[in-house]
N, C-alpha and C positions, 0 to 999 in steps of 0.2 A: 775644581778646587772648592773646598768648603771650609767653613769655620764651625767649630764645635762650641756651642753656647750652653752654659749650665746656670740654672737658677734654682733657688729653693722655694718649695711650696709646702708650707707647714713643716713637717719633719722630714720630707723627702727632697731629694735633689733630682731635678729633671734635666735631661740633657737632650739636645737636638742639634742637627746640623743645618746650616744656612748656606745655600750656594753662593759662591763669589763670581761675579761677572767679570769677564776679561774686557777691560776698557779698550785695549788696542784692537782686539778682534771685533768688538761691536762697532768701533769707529770705522775700521776698514770695510766691514760688511755693509754698513749703512752708507758710507761714501760711495762704494761701488754700485750698490743698488740704486741709489739716488742718481748717480751719473748715468746709468742705463735708462732710467725713467726719463731723465732730462733729454737724452739723445732721442728717445722715441717721440717725445713731445715736439722737439725741434723738427724731426722728420715729418711729423704730421703737419706742422706749420709750413714747411717747404712744399709738400705735396698738395695739400688741400687747405690753404689758409682760411678761406671763408667758412668751410665746414668746421674747422678746428675752433675758430673764434665763436661760431654759433654754439658749439658744444660747451665751451667754457662760459659763454653767456648764460646758458641754461644751468650749468653747475653752480656758478657764482651768483646767480639771481641778479645779474647786472647786464646792461646793454653794452656789449663790447663790439657791436657790428661796425661802428665808425672807426675803430682802431685798426690801423694797418701796421703789421709788425714785419719789418724786414730783418732777416737774419744774415749777419756777416760772420766771417771767420772770427773776428775779434769779439763780437758779442756772444758768439757761441762758446768760445773758450772761457771768457770771463764768467758767463752764466753757469757753465759747467763747473768751474772751480768754486764759485760762490755758493751754489746750491749744494754740491756734494760735500765740500769741506764744512760749510755752515751747519748742515744737518748732521754730518758725522761728528762734529765737535759737540753739538747739542746732546746727541745720544751718549757720547763719551762722558759728558758732564753728569748726565742722569745715572749712568752706570757707576761712576765714581761716588756719587752721592748715595746711591743704593748700597754700595759696599761699605761706606762709612756708617750709615744708619743701621745696617743689618748686624753689625758687630755689637752694638749696644744692647 
């Protein structure tokens, strides 16, 4: 879907199209992708907790070696919902803002 935008430059009228982002599609794609990434991260925590914490210590430039993370079904489901829905809503908000600003 696109919007056609026209504006005048001097004596000429210029016209160009601006793509419109599907807010719902971006929300779903981001939520599903984030959910899969969260699942992979939790699997690494279950299979190799020390190596995973060592990796994230390196990535975050922080000493996380003293932190022991136990994953329960409740914490897994809450984390999955919070991360996937939170990032999905953030991307939907960005898409909606883009669509509003691109019309102007």
